[in-house]
C-alpha positions as CSV (number, residue, x, y, z in Angstrom):
1,M,126.1,67.8,133.6
2,I,122.8,67.7,135.7
3,R,119.5,69.0,135.2
4,I,116.0,68.6,136.3
5,E,113.4,68.5,133.9
6,D,110.0,67.2,133.5
7,E,109.9,65.2,136.8
8,K,113.1,63.8,136.0
9,I,116.7,64.1,137.2
10,I,118.8,63.8,133.9
11,V,122.5,63.3,134.6
12,N,125.2,63.8,131.4
13,G,122.2,63.3,129.4
14,K,120.8,60.1,130.8
15,E,117.4,60.0,132.6
16,V,118.3,58.2,136.0
17,L,116.0,56.8,138.6
18,L,118.3,57.8,142.0
19,F,118.4,54.6,144.2
20,G,120.7,55.7,146.8
21,G,121.9,54.7,150.6
22,E,123.0,57.0,153.5
23,L,126.9,55.7,154.2
24,H,128.4,57.9,157.1
25,Y,132.2,57.9,156.2
26,F,133.0,59.7,159.7
27,R,131.4,56.4,161.0
28,V,133.2,53.3,159.1
29,P,136.7,53.0,159.6
30,K,138.8,54.3,156.6
31,E,139.9,51.2,155.4
32,E,136.5,49.8,155.0
33,W,134.8,52.7,152.9
34,R,135.8,51.1,149.9
35,N,134.1,47.5,150.5
36,R,131.1,49.5,151.8
37,I,130.4,51.4,149.2
38,R,130.6,48.2,147.1
39,Q,128.2,46.8,149.5
40,V,125.6,49.7,149.0
41,K,126.4,49.2,145.2
42,E,125.5,45.5,145.4
43,A,122.3,46.5,146.3
44,G,121.4,47.8,143.4
45,A,122.2,51.6,144.3
46,N,123.7,54.1,141.9
47,M,124.3,56.9,144.7
48,I,126.0,57.3,147.9
49,S,124.7,60.0,150.0
50,T,126.2,61.5,153.4
51,Y,126.5,63.8,156.2
52,V,129.4,66.1,156.4
53,P,129.0,67.0,160.0
54,W,130.5,70.5,160.9
55,I,131.1,69.3,164.7
56,F,133.4,66.6,163.7
57,H,135.5,68.6,161.3
58,E,136.1,71.6,163.5
59,M,136.4,70.5,167.0
60,E,138.1,73.4,167.7
61,E,137.2,76.6,166.3
62,G,139.4,77.5,163.4
63,M,140.9,74.0,163.3
64,I,139.0,72.3,160.2
65,D,140.2,69.1,158.9
66,L,138.4,67.5,155.9
67,T,141.3,65.9,154.6
68,G,142.4,63.3,157.7
69,K,145.1,65.1,159.1
70,T,144.2,64.7,162.4
71,L,142.0,61.5,162.1
72,P,141.7,59.2,159.0
73,E,138.1,59.4,159.2
74,R,137.9,62.8,158.4
75,D,139.1,62.4,154.9
76,L,136.3,63.6,153.4
77,Q,138.5,64.3,150.2
78,T,139.4,60.6,149.7
79,F,135.8,59.2,150.5
80,L,134.4,61.5,147.5
81,Q,137.3,59.9,145.7
82,I,136.2,56.4,146.2
83,V,132.8,57.3,145.4
84,D,133.7,58.2,142.1
85,E,136.3,55.3,141.3
86,E,133.0,53.0,142.1
87,G,131.1,54.7,139.4
88,L,128.1,56.1,141.9
89,Y,126.6,59.7,142.2
90,C,127.0,61.4,145.4
91,L,124.4,63.4,147.6
92,V,126.7,65.8,150.1
93,R,125.1,67.3,153.1
94,P,127.1,69.5,154.9
95,G,124.6,71.3,157.1
96,P,125.5,73.4,158.6
97,Y,122.7,71.4,160.4
98,V,122.7,67.6,159.9
99,M,121.0,66.3,162.7
100,A,122.5,62.6,162.1
101,E,122.2,61.5,166.0
102,V,125.0,63.7,166.5
103,V,125.7,66.0,169.5
104,D,124.3,69.2,168.8
105,H,122.8,68.1,165.9
106,G,126.0,68.9,164.0
107,V,126.4,72.3,165.0
108,P,130.1,72.6,166.8
109,T,129.9,73.0,170.8
110,W,132.0,75.3,171.1
111,F,130.1,77.6,169.2
112,I,127.0,77.4,171.4
113,E,129.0,77.7,174.2
114,N,131.4,80.8,173.0
115,Y,128.5,82.5,171.3
116,P,125.4,81.9,173.2
117,E,123.8,85.1,171.7
118,A,123.5,83.4,168.6
119,V,121.4,80.7,170.1
120,A,117.8,80.6,169.7
121,K,115.8,82.0,172.6
122,T,112.5,80.8,174.5
123,N,109.8,83.3,175.4
124,A,111.5,82.9,178.8
125,E,114.5,84.3,177.3
126,K,116.3,81.2,178.0
127,N,118.3,79.2,175.9
128,H,115.9,76.9,173.6
129,P,115.5,73.5,174.8
130,T,117.2,71.8,172.0
131,R,120.1,74.3,172.0
132,V,119.3,75.2,168.3
133,V,121.1,78.3,167.0
134,S,119.2,81.7,166.1
135,Y,119.0,81.0,162.0
136,M,119.4,84.4,160.9
137,H,122.0,85.6,163.6
138,P,125.1,87.2,162.0
139,V,127.4,85.6,164.1
140,F,125.8,82.1,163.5
141,L,126.3,83.2,159.5
142,E,129.6,84.2,159.9
143,K,130.8,81.3,161.5
144,A,128.8,78.9,158.9
145,E,129.9,81.1,156.2
146,K,134.0,79.7,157.0
147,W,132.5,76.1,157.4
148,Y,131.0,76.5,153.7
149,Q,134.2,77.9,152.3
150,A,136.3,75.0,153.5
151,V,133.8,72.0,153.0
152,C,132.9,73.4,149.6
153,A,136.4,73.7,148.5
154,I,136.7,70.1,148.9
155,V,133.4,69.5,147.2
156,E,133.5,71.7,144.4
157,P,136.2,69.6,142.1
158,F,134.1,66.4,142.8
159,Q,130.8,67.6,141.2
160,V,129.5,66.4,138.2
161,T,129.9,69.2,136.2
162,N,133.8,68.3,136.8
163,N,133.1,64.8,135.8
164,G,133.0,64.1,139.5
165,P,130.3,62.0,141.2
166,V,128.4,64.6,143.5
167,I,124.9,65.6,141.8
168,L,123.4,67.4,144.6
169,F,124.1,69.3,147.6
170,Q,121.8,69.8,150.7
171,I,121.6,73.1,152.5
172,D,121.0,72.5,156.1
173,N,118.6,70.1,157.5
174,E,115.0,69.9,158.7
175,V,114.7,73.5,159.4
176,G,112.0,74.5,161.8
177,M,111.7,70.9,163.5
178,F,113.0,71.9,166.5
179,H,110.6,74.9,167.1
180,W,107.7,72.6,166.1
181,V,108.5,69.6,168.8
182,T,109.1,72.1,171.5
183,N,106.0,74.5,170.7
184,Q,108.9,77.0,171.1
185,P,109.4,79.4,168.1
186,D,113.0,81.3,168.0
187,Y,112.4,84.8,170.0
188,N,115.9,85.7,169.7
189,E,116.3,89.4,169.8
190,E,117.7,89.3,166.0
191,T,114.7,87.3,165.0
192,L,112.3,89.7,166.4
193,K,113.9,92.4,164.9
194,Q,113.4,90.8,161.6
195,F,109.7,90.1,162.4
196,E,109.2,93.9,163.2
197,Q,110.6,95.0,160.0
198,Y,108.1,92.0,158.3
199,L,105.2,93.7,160.0
200,K,106.2,97.2,158.6
201,E,106.5,95.8,155.1
202,H,103.4,93.7,155.3
203,Y,100.9,96.1,157.0
204,T,99.8,99.6,156.9
205,K,99.0,101.8,159.9
206,D,95.3,101.2,159.7
207,E,95.7,97.4,158.6
208,F,97.9,96.8,161.4
209,E,95.5,98.0,163.9
210,Q,92.5,97.0,162.7
211,T,94.4,93.2,162.8
212,F,96.0,93.3,166.1
213,R,94.3,96.0,167.9
214,V,97.2,97.3,169.0
215,P,98.4,101.0,168.4
216,F,101.1,101.4,165.3
217,E,103.3,103.1,167.6
218,D,103.7,100.0,169.9
219,I,104.7,98.0,166.9
220,K,108.5,97.7,168.3
221,E,107.1,96.6,171.9
222,F,104.4,94.5,170.0
223,S,107.4,92.5,168.3
224,R,110.2,92.4,170.5
225,T,107.9,91.9,173.9
226,K,104.2,91.3,173.6
227,V,104.8,88.2,171.0
228,K,106.4,86.2,173.8
229,K,103.4,86.5,175.9
230,P,100.3,87.1,173.7
231,E,97.2,88.6,174.9
232,A,93.6,87.3,174.2
233,I,92.7,90.0,172.1
234,F,95.5,89.8,169.4
235,A,96.6,86.1,170.2
236,H,95.0,84.2,167.2
237,A,96.4,87.3,164.6
238,L,99.7,87.2,166.1
239,R,100.0,83.2,165.8
240,N,99.1,83.5,162.3
241,E,101.6,86.1,161.2
242,F,104.3,84.8,163.5
243,G,104.0,81.6,161.5
244,L,103.8,83.2,158.3
245,F,106.8,85.5,159.1
246,L,108.7,82.1,159.8
247,R,108.1,80.4,156.5
248,E,109.7,83.7,154.9
249,H,112.5,83.4,157.8
250,Y,113.4,79.7,157.0
251,R,113.3,80.8,153.1
252,K,115.8,83.6,153.9
253,F,118.0,81.4,155.6
254,L,118.1,78.7,153.2
255,E,118.8,81.3,150.4
256,H,121.7,82.7,152.3
257,L,123.3,79.1,152.3
258,K,122.4,78.5,148.7
259,H,123.8,81.6,147.6
260,S,126.8,81.2,149.7
261,A,127.3,77.7,148.3
262,E,127.1,79.3,144.7
263,N,129.4,81.7,145.7
264,K,132.0,78.9,146.6
265,G,131.3,77.2,143.3
266,I,128.6,74.8,143.7
267,K,126.8,74.3,140.5
268,V,124.7,71.3,141.2
269,P,120.9,71.4,142.1
270,F,120.3,71.6,145.8
271,V,118.1,70.0,148.2
272,V,115.8,71.0,151.1
273,N,115.1,68.1,153.6
274,I,111.5,67.9,155.0
275,H,110.8,66.8,158.4
276,G,107.4,65.3,159.9
277,F,106.7,61.8,160.8
278,H,106.3,61.1,164.6
279,T,106.2,58.3,166.8
280,I,102.9,56.8,168.2
281,D,103.7,53.9,170.8
282,L,105.3,51.5,168.6
283,L,103.9,52.3,165.6
284,K,104.7,55.8,163.2
285,R,102.2,58.0,161.5
286,G,102.7,60.7,158.9
287,T,99.7,63.0,160.0
288,M,102.0,65.4,161.1
289,Y,104.4,65.4,158.3
290,P,102.7,68.4,156.7
291,I,103.7,70.4,159.5
292,G,107.2,70.4,157.8
293,I,106.1,71.1,154.3
294,S,103.7,74.2,155.7
295,Q,107.1,75.6,157.7
296,L,109.2,75.4,154.1
297,L,106.3,76.3,151.9
298,E,108.3,79.6,151.0
299,A,111.7,77.4,150.8
300,A,110.2,75.5,147.9
301,K,109.8,78.4,145.8
302,I,114.0,78.9,146.0
303,D,115.2,78.5,142.2
304,N,117.0,75.2,141.6
305,V,116.1,73.3,144.9
306,L,114.4,70.1,145.1
307,M,112.5,69.8,148.3
308,A,112.9,66.0,149.6
309,G,111.0,64.3,152.5
310,D,111.8,62.5,155.4
311,Y,109.8,59.2,155.2
312,Y,109.9,56.9,158.2
313,I,106.5,55.1,158.6
314,G,108.1,52.3,160.7
315,N,106.2,48.8,160.2
316,I,103.9,50.1,157.4
317,E,100.4,49.2,158.3
318,Y,96.9,48.7,156.3
319,D,95.9,51.9,158.9
320,S,98.7,54.1,158.3
321,Y,99.9,53.6,154.4
322,I,97.5,56.3,153.7
323,D,100.0,58.9,155.3
324,I,102.4,57.7,153.0
325,V,100.3,58.6,150.2
326,L,99.0,62.1,151.1
327,A,102.9,63.0,152.0
328,N,103.7,62.2,148.3
329,A,100.6,63.9,147.3
330,F,101.0,67.2,149.2
331,T,105.0,67.2,148.7
332,R,104.3,66.9,145.0
333,A,101.7,69.9,145.2
334,I,104.1,72.7,146.6
335,Q,107.4,71.4,144.9
336,W,108.5,72.9,141.9
337,K,106.7,71.4,138.5
338,E,109.9,70.1,137.1
339,Q,111.1,68.2,140.0
340,P,110.1,64.6,140.7
341,L,109.3,63.4,144.0
342,F,112.2,62.6,146.2
343,S,113.0,61.4,149.7
344,A,116.6,62.2,150.7
345,E,116.0,60.4,154.1
346,F,113.7,57.0,152.9
347,Q,113.3,54.9,155.9
348,G,115.9,52.3,156.1
349,G,115.9,51.7,159.6
350,S,115.6,53.1,162.9
351,I,117.9,54.5,165.8
352,H,116.3,52.6,168.3
353,D,115.8,48.6,168.0
354,K,112.2,48.8,169.4
355,P,110.0,48.2,167.4
356,K,111.9,45.8,165.3
357,L,111.5,46.8,161.7
358,Q,110.3,43.9,159.3
359,P,111.8,43.6,155.8
360,T,108.3,43.5,154.3
361,A,108.1,47.3,155.4
362,F,111.1,48.3,153.3
363,D,109.5,46.3,150.5
364,L,105.7,48.0,150.5
365,T,107.1,51.3,151.5
366,T,109.4,51.6,148.4
367,R,106.8,50.1,146.2
368,L,104.1,52.4,147.1
369,C,106.1,55.6,146.9
370,I,107.7,54.5,143.6
371,A,104.0,54.0,142.5
372,D,103.2,57.4,143.4
373,G,105.7,58.9,141.2
374,M,109.0,59.0,143.4
375,N,112.1,59.1,141.2
376,G,114.7,59.5,143.8
377,I,115.1,57.3,146.9
378,N,118.0,57.5,149.4
379,Y,118.1,54.8,152.3
380,Y,118.5,56.1,155.5
381,M,120.8,54.5,157.2
382,F,122.3,51.9,154.9
383,A,124.9,51.1,157.0
384,G,125.6,51.3,160.5
385,G,129.0,52.5,162.5
386,E,130.2,54.0,165.2
387,N,130.8,57.5,166.7
388,Y,134.2,59.0,166.9
389,E,135.4,61.2,169.3
390,N,132.4,61.1,171.3
391,I,129.9,62.6,168.9
392,G,127.0,60.1,168.9
393,L,124.1,61.6,170.5
394,F,122.8,58.1,171.5
395,G,126.7,56.7,173.0
396,R,129.2,54.9,170.5
397,R,127.0,52.7,168.7
398,H,124.8,53.7,165.5
399,E,123.5,50.6,164.6
400,W,119.8,52.0,163.0
401,Q,118.6,48.5,162.0
402,A,120.5,49.4,158.9
403,P,120.7,46.8,155.9
404,L,124.2,46.7,156.7
405,S,125.2,46.4,160.1
406,S,128.3,48.5,161.5
407,K,130.7,45.3,160.7
408,G,129.4,45.2,157.3
409,D,126.9,42.0,158.0
410,K,124.0,41.7,155.5
411,R,120.5,42.3,157.6
412,P,117.3,40.7,156.3
413,H,116.3,43.6,154.4
414,Y,119.2,44.0,152.6
415,S,117.8,41.5,150.2
416,V,114.6,43.0,149.9
417,I,116.1,46.2,148.9
418,Q,118.5,44.6,146.5
419,H,115.9,43.0,144.7
420,L,114.0,46.3,144.4
421,G,117.3,48.1,143.2
422,K,118.2,45.4,140.6
423,M,114.4,45.1,139.3
424,L,114.4,49.0,139.0
425,K,117.6,49.0,137.3
426,V,116.2,46.9,134.6
427,Y,113.1,48.9,134.3
428,E,114.9,52.3,134.8
429,E,115.0,54.2,130.8
430,A,111.1,53.0,130.8
431,L,110.0,53.9,134.3
432,V,111.2,57.1,134.8
433,K,109.6,58.5,131.4
434,T,106.0,57.5,133.1
435,K,104.1,59.2,135.4
436,P,101.3,58.2,137.5
437,V,97.5,58.6,136.6
438,A,95.1,60.1,138.9
439,D,91.3,60.3,138.9
440,T,91.0,63.5,141.1
441,H,92.6,65.8,143.3
442,I,92.8,66.7,147.0
443,G,93.0,70.3,148.1
444,F,96.5,70.9,150.1
445,Y,95.5,74.0,152.3
446,P,98.9,74.4,154.2
447,D,97.6,76.9,156.6
448,Y,95.7,74.2,158.3
449,F,99.1,72.6,159.3
450,M,100.8,75.8,160.5
451,T,100.2,74.1,163.7
452,E,103.7,74.0,165.2
453,F,103.3,76.0,168.0
454,H,100.4,77.5,170.2
455,D,99.7,79.5,173.1
456,E,97.1,79.3,175.8
457,H,94.9,81.4,174.0
458,T,95.1,79.7,170.5
459,K,95.7,76.2,172.1
460,S,91.9,75.1,171.7
461,M,91.9,76.2,167.7
462,V,95.1,74.3,167.0
463,D,93.6,71.1,168.7
464,A,90.4,71.6,167.0
465,I,92.1,71.8,163.3
466,Q,94.6,68.9,164.3
467,F,91.7,66.6,165.4
468,A,89.7,67.4,162.5
469,R,92.3,66.9,159.6
470,E,93.6,63.4,161.0
471,T,90.1,62.2,161.7
472,Y,88.1,63.3,158.7
473,L,91.0,63.6,156.2
474,Y,93.9,61.1,157.0
475,N,91.7,58.4,158.7
476,G,88.6,59.7,156.9
477,V,87.9,60.6,152.9
478,A,91.4,60.5,151.9
479,K,92.0,57.0,153.4
480,A,88.5,55.8,151.6
481,L,89.3,56.9,148.8
482,R,92.7,55.1,148.4
483,I,91.0,51.9,149.9
484,N,88.3,52.4,147.0
485,N,91.8,52.5,144.2
486,I,90.3,56.0,143.5
487,I,93.7,57.9,142.9
488,F,94.4,61.3,143.7
489,E,97.2,63.9,143.3
490,G,97.5,67.3,145.7
491,T,96.4,70.7,144.5
492,N,98.2,73.6,146.7
493,L,95.5,76.3,147.4
494,M,98.1,78.7,148.3
495,S,99.5,78.8,144.8
496,D,99.7,82.0,142.9
497,G,97.4,81.0,140.2
498,E,93.8,79.8,139.8
499,I,92.6,76.3,140.4
500,D,92.1,75.4,136.7
501,P,88.8,73.2,135.9
502,V,90.5,71.8,132.8
503,K,93.5,70.4,134.8
504,V,91.6,69.8,138.1
505,P,87.9,69.0,137.4
506,T,87.3,67.6,140.7
507,L,88.7,68.9,144.0
508,W,88.0,67.3,147.3
509,M,88.5,69.7,150.1
510,F,88.8,69.1,153.6
511,T,87.6,72.5,155.4
512,T,87.2,73.8,159.2
513,K,85.5,76.8,160.1
514,W,88.2,78.5,159.6
515,M,89.9,79.8,156.0
516,D,91.5,82.9,154.8
517,E,89.1,85.2,152.6
518,R,91.9,84.8,149.9
519,I,91.1,80.8,149.8
520,Q,87.4,81.1,150.2
521,H,87.1,83.5,146.8
522,K,89.7,80.9,145.1
523,L,87.5,78.2,145.7
524,V,84.5,80.2,144.5
525,R,86.5,81.4,141.3
526,Y,87.1,77.5,140.8
527,L,83.1,77.0,141.3
528,E,82.5,79.9,138.8
529,N,84.7,78.3,136.5
530,G,83.3,75.3,136.0
531,G,85.0,73.1,138.7
532,Q,83.6,70.3,140.6
533,L,84.1,70.9,144.3
534,I,83.5,68.4,147.1
535,M,83.7,69.7,150.2
536,F,83.7,68.4,154.0
537,P,82.7,68.6,156.8
538,T,82.3,72.1,157.5
539,I,81.5,75.4,155.8
540,P,84.0,77.8,156.8
541,V,83.1,81.3,158.5
542,K,86.2,82.5,159.8
543,T,89.6,83.7,158.5
544,M,92.8,81.8,159.9
545,K,93.2,85.1,162.2
546,N,90.0,83.7,164.0
547,V,87.9,86.6,162.6
548,P,84.7,86.2,160.9
549,C,84.6,85.6,156.8
550,T,81.5,84.4,155.1
551,V,82.9,84.7,151.6
552,L,82.4,80.8,150.6
553,K,78.8,80.7,152.7
554,D,77.3,83.6,151.1
555,Y,78.2,82.7,147.9
556,I,76.7,79.0,148.6
557,G,73.5,80.8,149.9
558,V,72.9,78.3,152.3
559,K,72.0,78.6,156.0
560,V,74.0,76.8,158.7
561,K,71.3,75.8,161.6
562,G,74.0,74.5,163.9
563,H,76.0,71.0,164.6
564,K,75.6,67.7,166.2
565,Q,78.3,65.9,167.7
566,S,78.3,62.1,167.1
567,G,75.3,60.0,165.7
568,Y,73.8,58.1,163.1
569,A,73.0,59.5,159.4
570,Q,71.2,58.5,156.1
571,I,73.7,59.2,153.3
572,G,72.7,58.3,150.0
573,E,70.7,55.0,150.1
574,L,73.4,54.1,153.1
575,D,71.4,54.2,156.4
576,N,72.5,53.9,159.8
577,V,75.9,55.7,159.1
578,S,78.1,56.4,162.4
579,V,79.0,60.2,161.9
580,H,81.5,62.0,164.3
581,L,80.2,65.5,163.4
582,M,77.0,66.7,161.6
583,E,76.9,70.1,160.0
584,L,73.3,71.1,159.8
585,Y,71.5,73.2,156.7
586,D,68.6,74.7,156.1
587,I,68.3,73.6,152.5
588,E,65.8,70.9,150.6
589,D,66.8,71.1,147.1
590,G,69.5,68.8,146.1
591,A,69.8,67.1,149.6
592,F,71.1,63.7,149.8
593,A,72.0,63.0,153.5
594,W,70.0,63.3,156.6
595,S,70.1,63.0,160.2
596,E,68.8,59.9,161.7
597,D,66.4,61.1,164.3
598,A,63.5,62.9,165.1
599,D,65.0,66.2,163.3
600,R,65.8,64.5,160.0
601,D,68.2,67.3,159.3
602,V,69.7,67.8,156.0
603,I,73.6,67.1,156.5
604,A,74.6,67.0,152.8
605,F,73.5,68.6,149.5
606,E,74.3,69.6,145.8
607,K,74.0,72.5,144.4
608,R,75.2,74.0,140.7
609,L,77.2,77.7,141.1
610,G,78.3,78.9,138.3
611,K,79.4,76.5,135.8
612,G,80.7,74.0,138.4
613,K,78.8,72.2,141.0
614,L,79.3,71.9,144.8
615,T,78.6,68.8,146.9
616,M,78.8,69.6,150.4
617,L,79.3,66.5,152.8
618,G,78.6,68.0,156.2
619,A,79.3,64.8,158.0
620,G,82.7,64.3,159.7
621,M,83.8,60.5,159.9
622,N,86.7,58.4,161.3
623,H,86.7,55.6,159.2
624,S,86.3,52.7,162.0
625,F,83.6,50.3,160.0
626,Y,84.4,49.4,156.4
627,Y,81.0,50.6,155.3
628,Q,81.9,54.1,155.7
629,N,84.2,53.9,152.6
630,D,81.0,53.1,151.0
631,V,79.8,56.7,151.5
632,V,82.9,57.9,149.8
633,A,82.7,55.7,146.9
634,N,79.1,56.6,146.2
635,L,79.9,60.4,147.1
636,A,82.8,59.8,144.1
637,A,80.2,58.3,141.6
638,R,77.7,61.2,142.3
639,I,80.5,63.2,140.5
640,G,81.1,60.8,137.7
641,I,84.5,59.3,139.3
642,D,84.8,55.8,139.4
643,S,87.8,53.3,139.9
644,R,89.7,52.6,136.5
645,F,90.6,49.1,138.5
646,Q,88.3,46.4,138.4
647,L,89.2,43.6,140.8
648,V,88.2,40.4,142.6
649,D,90.1,40.6,145.9
650,E,91.1,44.3,147.7
651,V,94.7,45.3,147.1
652,D,96.0,49.1,146.7
653,I,96.5,49.4,142.7
654,T,98.0,52.2,140.8
655,V,99.7,52.7,137.5
656,R,102.4,54.4,135.8
657,T,102.4,55.2,132.2
658,D,103.8,57.6,129.4
659,S,102.6,58.6,126.0
660,E,104.0,56.2,124.0
661,G,102.0,53.3,126.2
662,S,104.3,51.9,128.2
663,T,102.8,51.1,131.6
664,F,103.7,49.9,134.9
665,F,100.9,48.5,137.6
666,F,102.0,48.6,141.3
667,L,100.2,46.1,143.3
668,Q,100.6,46.1,147.4
669,N,98.9,44.0,149.8
670,F,99.3,45.0,153.1
671,D,97.4,42.6,154.9
672,E,98.5,39.1,156.5
673,Y,96.9,36.9,154.0
674,K,97.5,36.3,150.3
675,K,95.1,38.2,147.8
676,V,94.0,36.1,144.6
677,T,92.7,38.5,141.8
678,T,92.2,39.2,138.1
679,L,93.2,42.6,137.0
680,K,91.0,44.9,134.6
681,Y,91.9,48.4,133.7
682,K,89.1,50.6,132.1
683,D,87.0,47.7,131.5
684,Q,89.9,46.0,129.7
685,V,91.2,42.4,131.1
686,L,94.7,42.3,131.5
687,L,97.5,40.0,131.6
688,N,95.3,37.4,129.4
689,G,93.0,37.2,132.1
690,K,95.5,35.4,134.5
691,T,94.6,34.9,138.2
692,L,97.3,36.9,140.2
693,V,98.4,35.6,143.7
694,I,99.7,38.9,146.1
695,P,101.4,37.0,148.7
696,P,100.7,38.6,152.4
697,R,102.6,42.1,153.0
698,S,104.4,42.2,149.5
699,G,103.8,43.9,146.0
700,L,104.2,43.3,142.5
701,I,105.5,45.6,139.8
702,L,103.9,44.4,136.5
703,P,105.3,46.4,133.2
704,I,102.9,46.4,130.4
705,N,104.4,47.2,126.8
706,V,107.9,48.1,128.4
707,Q,111.0,47.8,126.0
708,L,113.6,45.6,127.8
709,R,116.5,46.2,125.5
710,E,116.7,46.9,121.7
711,G,114.7,44.5,119.7
712,L,112.8,42.9,122.9
713,T,109.7,44.3,124.5
714,L,107.9,42.9,127.3
715,E,104.0,43.0,126.4
716,Y,103.1,41.7,129.3
717,G,104.5,39.4,132.3
718,T,103.2,38.6,135.8
719,G,106.9,37.9,137.5
720,E,109.5,40.8,138.2
721,I,112.5,40.5,136.1
722,Y,115.3,42.2,138.2
723,H,118.5,41.3,136.0
724,V,119.3,41.6,132.5
725,D,122.4,40.0,131.2
726,Q,123.5,40.1,127.5
727,A,126.0,38.6,125.7
728,V,126.5,38.2,121.7
729,D,124.3,35.5,121.0
730,K,122.4,34.9,124.5
731,L,120.3,37.4,126.8
732,S,119.0,35.7,130.0
733,L,116.3,37.5,132.4
734,S,116.7,36.7,135.6
735,L,112.9,36.5,137.5
736,R,111.4,36.3,141.2
737,V,108.6,33.7,141.0
738,T,105.6,34.4,142.8
739,Q,102.9,32.6,140.7
740,E,102.6,28.8,140.3
741,E,102.5,29.6,137.0
742,E,104.3,33.0,135.6
743,E,103.3,33.9,132.2
744,F,105.1,36.2,129.9
745,V,104.6,37.7,126.4
746,F,107.6,39.2,124.2
747,I,107.9,40.6,121.1
748,S,111.6,40.3,119.5
749,S,112.7,40.8,116.3
750,H,116.7,40.0,117.4
751,W,115.8,37.1,120.0
752,V,114.3,33.7,120.4
753,P,113.2,32.2,123.8
754,R,114.4,29.0,124.7
755,E,112.6,26.1,126.3
756,T,114.1,24.3,129.6
757,D,112.8,22.2,132.3
758,S,110.7,24.6,133.7
759,V,110.3,27.1,130.7
760,T,107.4,26.4,128.1
761,V,107.6,28.6,124.8
762,T,104.6,29.1,122.5
763,P,104.9,31.4,119.2
764,L,102.3,33.7,118.5
765,N,102.0,36.0,115.8
766,H,105.1,37.1,114.1
767,N,107.9,37.9,116.5
768,Q,105.5,37.1,119.2
769,Y,106.1,34.4,121.9
770,K,104.4,33.3,125.1
771,V,106.4,32.3,127.9
772,V,105.3,30.3,130.8
773,V,107.7,29.0,133.8
774,Q,106.5,26.5,136.3
775,T,109.3,26.1,139.1
776,R,109.1,25.4,142.8
777,R,112.4,27.8,143.1
778,E,112.0,31.2,144.3
779,T,114.0,32.6,141.2
780,D,114.4,31.1,137.5
781,T,115.7,32.6,134.3
782,I,114.4,33.0,130.7
783,I,117.2,32.5,127.9
784,F,116.6,34.0,124.5
785,S,119.1,33.0,121.6
786,K,119.9,35.4,118.8
787,K,118.4,35.2,116.0
788,E,120.0,33.9,112.8
């Protein structure tokens, strides 16, 4: 059995941290399947994941082969059997869409060519440039139903509920992605018919005419024709409403697939995959990842579904790691509260060989996500391969810079992932019980990311929102908070409930001049109920449909005098601060920032409102100078937030802990030079005051008060233990050495550490031992003997 509970995945009663690798049976010779599975397992993995491409198994309509009759590599049944025999879990991903660098993204070409009426249409009434289908078209659903009938018949006996390996079942893949990247929603007649029905269900006659300024009698023409070429008078309202409709449209599609699978015996939890990381030159950013979250916002409400992210950050850098942090925070903000943070496609390589991904990228990204609470990781890809039957979108080869080449050779980052996998196995039982500790919250307003399409009338609004969120949130306040080791989690402003000041005592809210009335009222109530709201850089004055709405501004009771672009300001005691945008306020009481010009306009103020307090920073900054981070640290201090960590050198640091006191500290160094620091947490010196060296572009996971085995607890340690080997009278701990002198303190009623050439043991209190390791080797072993 499998259940999802308290942010943990529990399989047959065991709380597990999923550590998996994507292995495509259809790209590896059948005779190599077992060997390749064992190589993934050798890296510390406990799960194999695979797409099941419809196009590969039904080359001709009505001729489905899932048992290898026409080609050995089509034998999904045997592949699942081998996974079971090797003792691994399995995530199956049978589409209908799989992407997976497959022609037509996994939907059979015969379907697209033989049933053009079911292909998505552009606003010019042509086939969609990506050839994506119209998700809810009855012809597509009919054919997909037959595909599910066949594939579920194979998968059903292998579920964990039948003592098999399959613990998760993904429905479709990256829904809505094609529409975003082409700026072309689906204008298929079937979709527009559903949009018309949606409008009738959501609007009265008066509401419709007031919103769109079109006669209600024209609703059919409006939803079928005018939607393709909006007029200026209703373009903003239509763009917004069509985006809201598509969220429900995607949910209905995914619910349909889920119910179809359930009707065919699938009982394990389902996975919905979120897209969004994008390439900028040779780097990757995640500033658009929340577009995918926004598109699938309604899908996150489907029962028994795990939302999972595609995480592809490339060679993660000091200036981009905030994108992963925000991806984690925003995904957790919208997902079902019981589910753990999970990535079904965690960067294991890249389809292209440019840029060349460095082993440090996989190390840092994995550590960062686990630190932020991720209890499920699936590397995509883990093994390269070849495309049979000409199904490859990029030709025959599918190497993907994966840890294992198509021939099974191990690439340099294999050992990096292997170290992490083995270490996580050592700590798994304790680690999955812990959760990240946060200092504050950042508001996630999904409608600010509902920018997947625009027209000539709405482009300026979409561009303005995108520029502001990337500049003032990603490269501004959020980045500065994390650099100052002030740890945040996300709060979904569009959730049904209120924002509880007890659970969210402080809330940082990025705002534009647009914000819907409901959300403005929600922030008002948050302040009324005692919340502390830090808002930046603009007070909203319009709805997302671009009509006036000053609920929040009127409540604050301040006059906005205007705006200035670029200049310098004094913010608190810090002068000559470069700012990109200044909002000017007619207020004196509570002012704490001013423009540095002859006008000396107020650009920031504090004000008590209801039982709470507003801190309004009307300054937008792209943090191009380090001192700008001090502005945010000082702002946090104004509302009583300081970092819990005290370090000598700049290191990204977070902590996961549980109610029993077991704690894991995660230190990441994103720079090209070593960092040297002691560690204090809540003013308490840790690790006996030891100075730590964090090598360039690497990290450390340091446990405090963690039980390694029954009768053996690690009180603290400066090194990473990656293997425990226990016999009747002997226990060995393998560790990676990063310090000149590694220090551990163990408490054990069962075991006594031995001295060796590199290991010194000092008894402390009763059953307490200090162990110091000094060696020039990269690894060493601490050996324990059974107590007599």
